[in-house]
C-alpha positions as CSV (number, residue, x, y, z in Angstrom):
1,M,-38.6,13.9,22.0
2,T,-35.0,13.3,21.1
3,P,-31.9,12.3,23.7
4,E,-29.7,14.7,24.9
5,P,-26.0,14.4,23.7
6,T,-23.9,13.1,26.6
7,T,-21.2,15.5,27.7
8,D,-20.4,13.7,30.9
9,D,-16.9,11.5,30.6
10,S,-18.9,8.2,30.9
11,H,-18.5,5.1,28.1
12,D,-20.1,6.6,25.0
13,E,-21.2,3.6,23.1
14,Y,-22.1,5.5,20.2
15,L,-18.9,7.7,20.3
16,L,-17.1,4.4,20.4
17,A,-18.7,2.8,17.1
18,Q,-18.3,5.8,15.2
19,V,-14.5,5.5,15.6
20,R,-14.6,1.8,15.5
21,E,-16.7,2.2,12.4
22,A,-13.6,4.9,10.8
23,F,-10.9,3.4,11.9
24,G,-12.1,-0.2,9.5
25,R,-12.2,2.3,6.6
26,V,-8.4,3.8,7.0
27,V,-7.6,0.0,8.0
28,Y,-8.9,-0.7,4.3
29,S,-7.6,2.2,2.6
30,H,-3.8,1.8,4.1
31,K,-4.0,-1.9,3.5
32,T,-5.3,-1.2,-0.4
33,H,-2.6,1.4,-1.3
34,E,-0.2,-1.0,0.3
35,K,-1.5,-3.1,-2.6
36,Q,-1.6,-0.7,-5.0
37,A,1.9,0.1,-4.3
38,D,3.2,-3.1,-4.7
39,L,1.2,-4.0,-8.2
40,C,2.7,-0.4,-9.7
41,F,6.3,-1.3,-8.6
42,R,5.7,-5.0,-9.7
43,K,4.8,-3.0,-13.0
44,H,7.9,-1.1,-12.8
45,R,9.7,-4.1,-12.7
46,W,8.6,-5.6,-15.5
47,Q,9.1,-2.5,-17.6
48,Q,12.9,-2.0,-16.2
49,G,13.4,-5.8,-17.1
50,L,11.5,-5.8,-20.9
51,L,13.7,-2.4,-21.9
52,V,17.2,-4.3,-21.1
53,A,16.3,-7.4,-22.7
54,F,14.8,-5.4,-25.6
55,T,18.3,-3.5,-25.5
56,A,20.6,-6.0,-25.2
57,L,18.6,-8.3,-28.0
58,S,18.9,-4.8,-29.8
59,T,23.3,-5.0,-28.9
60,G,23.3,-8.3,-29.8
61,T,21.7,-8.3,-33.4
62,F,23.4,-4.8,-34.3
63,L,26.9,-6.6,-33.8
64,A,26.1,-9.8,-35.8
65,A,25.0,-7.9,-39.0
66,V,28.3,-5.7,-37.8
67,L,30.4,-9.1,-37.9
68,G,28.1,-10.7,-40.8
69,L,27.5,-13.5,-38.8
70,V,24.1,-13.7,-40.3
71,S,24.3,-14.5,-43.8
72,N,21.1,-12.8,-45.0
73,P,21.5,-8.7,-44.5
74,V,18.2,-7.7,-45.6
75,L,16.7,-9.8,-42.5
76,T,19.1,-8.6,-40.0
77,S,18.3,-5.3,-40.9
78,L,14.9,-6.0,-40.9
79,A,15.5,-7.2,-37.1
80,T,17.7,-4.5,-36.2
81,S,15.3,-2.2,-37.3
82,A,12.4,-3.7,-35.5
83,I,14.1,-4.3,-32.1
84,A,15.0,-0.8,-32.3
85,I,11.7,0.6,-32.7
86,V,10.3,-2.2,-29.9
87,V,13.3,-0.3,-27.6
88,S,12.2,3.2,-28.4
89,A,8.2,2.3,-27.5
90,L,9.3,1.1,-24.1
91,S,11.7,3.9,-23.7
92,L,8.7,6.3,-24.9
93,A,6.5,4.2,-22.1
94,T,8.6,4.5,-19.2
95,K,8.4,8.3,-19.4
96,S,4.3,8.1,-19.6
97,F,3.7,6.1,-17.6
98,R,6.1,6.5,-14.6
99,F,4.6,2.8,-12.5
100,D,8.1,3.7,-9.9
101,E,6.7,7.2,-9.1
102,E,3.1,6.1,-8.6
103,S,4.0,2.8,-6.3
104,K,6.3,5.2,-4.3
105,A,3.0,7.9,-4.0
106,H,0.7,4.9,-2.0
107,R,3.7,3.9,-0.2
108,D,3.7,7.1,1.0
109,I,0.2,8.1,1.9
110,A,0.0,4.0,3.0
111,A,2.7,5.1,5.7
112,R,0.6,8.6,6.9
113,L,-2.9,5.9,6.9
114,W,-0.4,3.5,9.0
115,D,-0.4,6.3,11.5
116,V,-4.3,7.8,11.2
117,R,-4.7,3.6,11.5
118,E,-2.4,3.3,14.8
119,S,-3.5,6.3,16.5
120,Y,-7.4,5.2,15.9
121,L,-6.7,1.9,17.3
122,S,-4.9,4.4,20.7
123,L,-8.5,5.8,20.8
124,I,-10.2,2.7,21.1
125,T,-8.4,1.3,23.5
126,D,-8.5,4.4,25.8
127,L,-12.4,4.0,25.2
128,M,-13.1,1.0,26.0
129,S,-10.7,0.7,28.9
130,G,-11.8,4.2,29.7
131,A,-8.9,6.0,30.3
132,T,-10.2,9.1,28.4
133,S,-13.2,11.2,28.6
134,A,-15.9,12.2,25.8
135,V,-14.6,15.0,25.5
136,D,-10.9,14.1,24.9
137,A,-12.0,11.5,23.0
138,R,-13.7,13.7,20.4
139,A,-11.1,16.1,20.3
140,R,-9.2,13.2,19.0
141,R,-11.4,12.0,16.6
142,D,-12.0,15.0,15.0
143,A,-8.1,15.5,15.1
144,L,-8.1,12.7,13.0
145,Q,-11.0,12.4,10.7
146,D,-8.8,15.8,9.4
147,A,-5.5,13.8,9.0
148,T,-7.3,11.1,7.3
149,R,-9.0,13.8,5.1
150,E,-5.6,15.2,4.2
151,A,-4.5,12.0,3.5
152,Y,-6.9,11.2,1.6
153,A,-7.2,15.0,-0.7
154,E,-3.5,13.7,-2.0
155,A,-3.6,10.4,-2.3
156,P,-3.7,9.0,-6.0
157,R,-6.5,6.9,-7.1
158,T,-6.2,2.6,-6.5
159,T,-7.9,0.3,-8.6
160,A,-10.6,-2.2,-7.5
161,R,-8.1,-4.9,-8.1
162,A,-5.6,-3.8,-5.2
163,Y,-9.0,-3.1,-3.1
164,R,-9.6,-7.0,-3.6
165,R,-6.1,-8.0,-3.0
166,A,-6.8,-6.1,0.6
167,Q,-9.8,-7.1,1.4
168,D,-8.0,-10.9,0.7
169,G,-5.4,-9.9,2.5
170,L,-7.2,-8.3,5.7
171,K,-10.7,-11.2,5.5
172,N,-8.9,-14.2,4.9
173,K,-5.0,-13.9,5.0
174,E,-5.1,-12.0,8.3
175,E,-2.8,-9.7,7.3
176,L,-3.2,-7.1,10.1
177,T,-3.4,-9.8,13.1
178,F,-1.4,-11.6,15.5
179,T,-2.3,-14.2,17.7
180,S,-1.1,-14.1,21.2
181,R,1.3,-16.8,20.5
182,E,3.2,-14.7,17.8
183,I,3.5,-11.8,19.9
184,D,4.8,-13.5,22.5
185,L,7.4,-14.7,19.9
186,L,8.6,-11.1,18.8
187,L,9.3,-10.0,22.3
188,P,12.2,-10.9,24.6
189,A,11.1,-13.4,27.3
190,T,10.2,-11.0,30.3
191,L,7.8,-9.3,28.2
192,R,5.9,-12.3,27.0
193,L,2.3,-13.2,28.3
194,N,2.3,-16.8,27.8
195,E,5.7,-18.1,28.5
196,S,5.2,-21.9,29.1
197,E,3.8,-21.8,24.9
198,A,6.8,-19.9,23.9
């Protein structure tokens, strides 16, 4: 015989366990999208930097040819043509590989997941403190699952590299945690818990 699910307002350890698991998944997804946005933005900056550098080099080579500063006009023409081909290729790449737009899409999803993450954290706090009923907590959980599903449906794909960076940031660099002292230093003196240590 299977036990009946609890329907009263008592502490539901199974509900808490499920909400904690969902919170953990959203934390990782949020951080992975942040890291993917950083990776895409770096690629965008490299792409733009190379385009500017080769465009300047192309202009300089062209001016050297026009002013006759280089003694061999055939080599100058070849160099100018080769650099022009590289500039054209880089220009086409900026139209095909839109790293800036991809970075923005990942930042937008990360912002949506941040809100879900914080709402899950509030729900965990309310469940553990007994400040919410099991019925209310289930309704909040269901709404958060819907918000998460909607965010995932619109999310661009992430890479294994971004996931590894998120994992390293969360596990080894404690990017989502603060010590009590660190929080106290961010707060006005009247709101600190450990005033003598701050």
